[in-house]
N, C-alpha and C positions, 0 to 999 in steps of 0.2 A: 671217417677216413681222412688222414692229413693229406694236404696237397703235395704232390710230388714235384720236385724241381728237376730241371734238365741236367743237374750235376748229381742226381741220384745214381748210384752204381747200377742198380737193376730195376728199371722202371716197370711197374705192373699196370700202368695205364693201358686201357684197351687200345689196340692198334688202330691207326687211321692213316694208312699210307697214301701218299700223294707223289706224283712224278711230274716234274716241270723242267723247263729249260731256262738257262740263264747264261749271259755272256760275261766272262771274266778274263782279263788279260788277253783280249782279242781271240778268245776261243768260246764257241757256244757249247755249253756243257749241259748234261742231263743229270738231275738229282732226284733221287727218291728219298722222301723224308717220312717221318712218322710222329705220332703223338709221343710226348715225353722227351723230345729233343729240342734244342734251342733254335728259334727262328725257322720254324718248319714251312712257312708259307713262301719265303723268299730269302735270298742272301742278305743279311742285315747290312744296314748302311755303314756301320763301323768297320765291319770286315772288308767291305768293298773299298772304303777309304784307305784302309791299311794296305791292301794289295796294290792299289794304284800308286801309293807313296813309296812302296818298298823298292829299293834299287837292287836289281838282281845282277848288275854288271860288276859290282865292286866286291863281291863275296870271295873269301878265300876258298880253297878246295875243301870239299867235305859234304856231308849230308845236311839236310835241313830238318828242323823239328817243328812240327805244328802242334803246339801245346794247348789241349782243349779243342780237339779237332771237330767236334760235333759230327755232322754227317759228311764232312770232308771238303768244303769249298776251298779252303786255303791250300790244303795238301794237293788236291786234284788240279786246281788251276796252276799252281807252281810246277807240278809235274808236267803239265802240258806245255808251259812256257819254257821249262828247263829240262829237256828230254834226257840230258846226261846226268841229272842229279837224282840221288836217292832221297826219299823223304820218309821220316818216321811220323806217323799220326798217333798222338797220345791222347787218350780220352778215358775218363773214369766210367762213363755211362756205356754199359755193354750194348745197349740197343743202338746208340749213336755210332759206336765203333763198328758194329756189324754193317751199318748203312754206309760208312766210309769205305769199307772194303768192297761192298757191292757196287757203290758208285764209282770206285776206282776201276773196277772191271768194266762197267758199262761205258766208261769214258776212255777205255783202252790204255790205262796207266797202272794197271794192277802190279806189273813187274817193278815199278818204281816205288811203290808205297808199301810200307810195313806198318801194321797196326799194333799198338802196344796199349793194353789196358792198364792204366796206372792212375793213382791219385797224385797229381802233380808229378814230381820226379822220382817217386818211389821205385818204379821198375825201369827207370831210364839210366843206362850205364855208359852211353857213348858221349862223345863231344861233337859239336856241330858247327858248321859255318854260319848258321843263322837259326835263331829261335823266334818264331812269331806266335803271338797269343792275343786273343780277344778274351780276357779273363772273365770268369763267372762272378760278376760283382755281387750278385745276390748270395753267393756262398760266404761272403764276409771279407773284411779287409785283411785278416790274417792269411787267408788263402791266396788272395791277390798278391800280398807282399811276399809270400813264399815263392810264388811263381816268378817274381822279379829277382829276389835275392838268390834263389837256387840256380838261376841261369848261369851265373858266373862259373860254376863248377862244370858246366856242360857246354862251354864254348871254346873253340880253338882260338889261337891268337888272331886278333883282328876280326873275330866273329861278331855278329850283331844280335842284340835283343831288340825286337820291335813289338811294341805294345799299343793297343788302342783302348782308350778310356774316354768317357765323357767328362767334361770339366766338373759337372755336378756330381759325378760318381767317383771323384777322387783323383783326377788327372794331375792336379798340382802336387799333391802329396806323393803320388807315384813318381812324378818327375824328380822330386827331391830325393826319394829313396834310390832311384836309378843313378842319380849323380853321386850319392854316397857310396853305392855299391861298386860302380864302375869308374868313378872319377870323371865321368863325362855323360852328358845327355843332350839330345837335340830334339826340338819339336819339328819333325820333318813335314808335317801337314796339319792343318786345322780346317775343319769343315762342320758347320751346323752344331757346334759345341763338342765335337769329337776331336780329340788330340791324338796324333800319332807320334809316339815317343820312341826314340832309338838311342841305344848306348852301344859303344864298341868295347869289346873285351881286350884289354892289353895285358899280355902275360908278363908279369913283373918278375916271375921266378927265374927268368933267363938272365936278369941283370946281376 
C-alpha cells in the first residue's frame, strides 16, 4: 500500500481521533483531529506564526478564504477573532473538511464557516478580503505556485494573500512569484526559518 498524504482527497487510513485544546488569537479552542490530516497532534508552528502576523484591522469588507484548511485552526480562530466575518474553508481532503465543520460547531462558529471541498480554486467562485494559506509543500511546487497565482482572481481590491513557507521549502521563490503576480510582496514575519509573505491585490481594471 502506498503511503497516503494529507492532501489525498479521500483518505482510507484507519481513524485515530484525538481531541485537545489550543489557544489561538486569544481564544482557547477545542480541536478534534484524525489520522490522514496535517499536523494532527498540535497546531503547527507555521500556521501559528501566520495567524500572529496577520493584520485583521486593515482588511477591506468581505469574506475570508482559508485555502487548505486542514481541520480548521485558521478558519476557526479567525471566526472567533472576527465575529462579523464569514469564512470559507477550502480543503481537498474530505476527512479534514468534515473535521473543520465539526470543530466549527464545537467552537460555536458554525454559522460563520462554510466548507468547500476543492482542489485549490476549482470550486471557489467568490472574491475575498483575504486569502490565507499554509500550502501543502509535499504536493509539489506547481500546486503551491497555483495557490499563489490563482489568488489574484479571487481577491477584492486591496485584499491580501498571506502565505507561510519555510525558507528551505521555497519561501524565496514564492516571494518572487508573489511579487511578479501582484506587483508587491512583504515579509511580514520571520521565525525559526518560517517566512510569512503577504501581497496586496490592486485592481488595475478600474484605471
